[in-house]
N, C-alpha and C positions, 0 to 999 in steps of 0.2 A: 601209032598205037590206037586201037579202036576205042571208042568212047566207053564201051562196057567194061574196059580194063582199067580205066582211070578211076580215081577215088569218087569223083562226082558221078561218073557213070554207074559204078557199083551201087551207090546210094540211090540213084534215080531208078534203079531196077526194082527196088522194094515197093510192095503195095502200101498205099497210104495208111491202112489200118494195121499193118503188120508191125510187130514189135522190133525195133532196131537196137535199143539198148535197155537192159534191165539190170536191176541191182536189188539186193536185200533191203527191205524197208524203204524203198524209194519207188515212186510211180514209174511205170515203164514209159519209154519214149518211142513213139511210133515213127516209121519212116517219113510219114507226112509232116509230123512235128519237127523231126530232125532236119528235113530239107528246108522248112521255113526258118528254123533257127540258124542254119548255115547261111541262108540268103541274107538274113539280118546281120549276122556277124561279118560277112564279107563286105557288105555295104559300110558297116561301121569302121572296119579296118581301112577300107579304101578312102573313107572320109578323113581318116587320120593320116593319110599318105602312105599307108602300108599296102604293098601289093606283090606281084610276082617278082621273085628275086630277092625280096627282103626276108630277113630272119626274125622270128618271134620266139622268145623264150617263154616257157610255161612252167610255173612253179606251183603245182597243185598236188595234193595227196592222191594216191590211186583211188579210183572210184568213177562213178558215172559222170561227174563234173569234169574230171580229167579227160575221159574218153570223148565227151562232146566238145570240149575245148580243143583237143588235138584235131578232131575232124573239121571243126569250124576254121581253125587257123590254117590247116593244111589245104583247105579249099581256096585260100586267098594268098598264102605265102608259104615260106619254109617253116615248118613247125618243129621246135626244138624243146622237148620236155627236159626239165632239170629236177633232180632229186631234192625235195624240200629238206631232207636231212643233211645236205651238204653243209660243211663248216663255212665260216665267212671267207677264209682264204680260197676255198674251193669255188664258191660262187664268183669271187673276183676273177679267178683264173678262167673259168668257163665263159663268163659273160664277156671278158676281154677277148677270148678266142673266138667266140660266136659273133661278135660285132652286131648284136641284136638291135633292130630298129625299135622294138617294143618288148615289154616284159609283162606277162600276165601273172598275177598273184591272186590268192584267195581274197574275196571281199573282206575288208576290215583287218587284213593282215599287213604288216609292214613289208616294204621292199626288202628282199633278203640281202641286197647289196648295200644296205645302209652302213656307213662307217664314218670314221673321223677324218678321212682323207680329203684332199683338195677338190675332188670331183663333185662334192656337195657345196662348193663355194669357198673362196679364200677368206680367211678371217684375219683380223688385225693381230699381228704378232703371232700368227699361227695358233691362236688360242682355240680350245675345243669348246669350252663353255662360254657362249656368247648370246647376245640377243638374237632370237630367231622368230620368224613369222611364217605362217602358212595358211592355206585355205583349202577346204575340202567340201565334199558333197555327201549327204547321207542317202540312205536308200529311198527316201521320199523326194529327193531332189532339193532339199534345203541346203543352203550354204552354211559352212561352219568356218569361222576365222579364229586363229589362235596366235598369240604373241606373248613371249615371256623371255626374261633374262636368264642367264646361266643354263642354257639348253644345248644339248647335242642334237644332231639331226635325228638320232634315234629317239631321244626323249620328246622332241617335237612331234614325231610320228605317233608316239604313244599317247600324247595329249589329244591329238586329232582323232585317233581311233577310239579312245575312251569317250570322246564327245559324240561318237556315232558315225564318223566319216568312213565311207567305203572306198573313196578315191580322194587323193589329196596331193598337193604340190607345195614345196617350200617356196616362200617368197623372199623378201629381203632379209639379210642377216647383218650382224654387227650393230653396235649401239647407235650409229649415226642415221641409219636408213629406215627401219621399220616404222610405218605410220598407218593410222586408221583414223580418218577424219569424217565426221558427220556434219550435216548442215541443218540448221533449225528453221530455215525459211526459204521461200522462193528467191532465186537470184543468188544462191550460196551465202545467205545471211546466217549469222550466228554460228560460225564454224567451231567445232569442238573436237579436241583430240581424245580419242579413246585410248590409244597407246601413249603413255606418258614420256614421250621422246622430247627431252629438253633441247635437243640439237635441231629440231625442226619446228617451224612455225605452223600454227593452225591454218594459216593462209597460204601455205607453200604451193598449193595447186591453183591458186588464183593469180600467180605471177609466173613468168617464164622459168622453166626448170629443165635440167638435163637428165632427169630420171624418168624411166617408164612408169606408168601407173594405169590403173583401170578403175572404172566407176560402176557401182551397182545402183540401179534406179528402182525405186518403189513407187508405184502409182498411188496417189492419194486423191480420190475424186477425179477431177479432170486434169490434175497436175501431177508432177512426178517429183519425188525426193531422191537425192543421189548420195552415195557413199563412195568416195575414192579410196582405193587401196594402193599401196606401193610395196 
């Protein structure tokens, strides 16, 4: 197939200043801007391990954002638009059938496949309302942490969205595991538990442990302070 018949070839043929995508009450997107957007999107997807042969679901309403998302994804992988109006059981069916490596949803909107099933983590006694924790990022790049008891995966997502998160993931669940510990001095002095987990010590990250965790460092002058999450 000649390059001018491929998606990238057709987009490459447009003049930089010519309008590629236009919509009512939205600024037009030129071919030059569209090519730059596609290049950034392809790099971002590749950095996430998504490439040729992978399938990416897109759940966006019809409009210029959907059009640009489709073109960006299709330039790096297999693009699979899904109707935002699907019911929960329909999303479960199509996502299982699609075997998507990634799913794109509207910023600040919950994953349409949120449900109380085991794919979002096994709970003690198969309970639905349990301790859950999660971390997200807002549109300015700030981190947002949330943890609360009696939560479903959907209600945890709602908490993070209301706090301003545009992307987020669930962390530990069940009463035994969620923890957020800060340190008041250099050398991990004065550890303090933000999450009131009576089953975990404030010094849990200062001794050998079989749980994964990560730390957030905040530079203070010439030194750094850190906050481990689990």
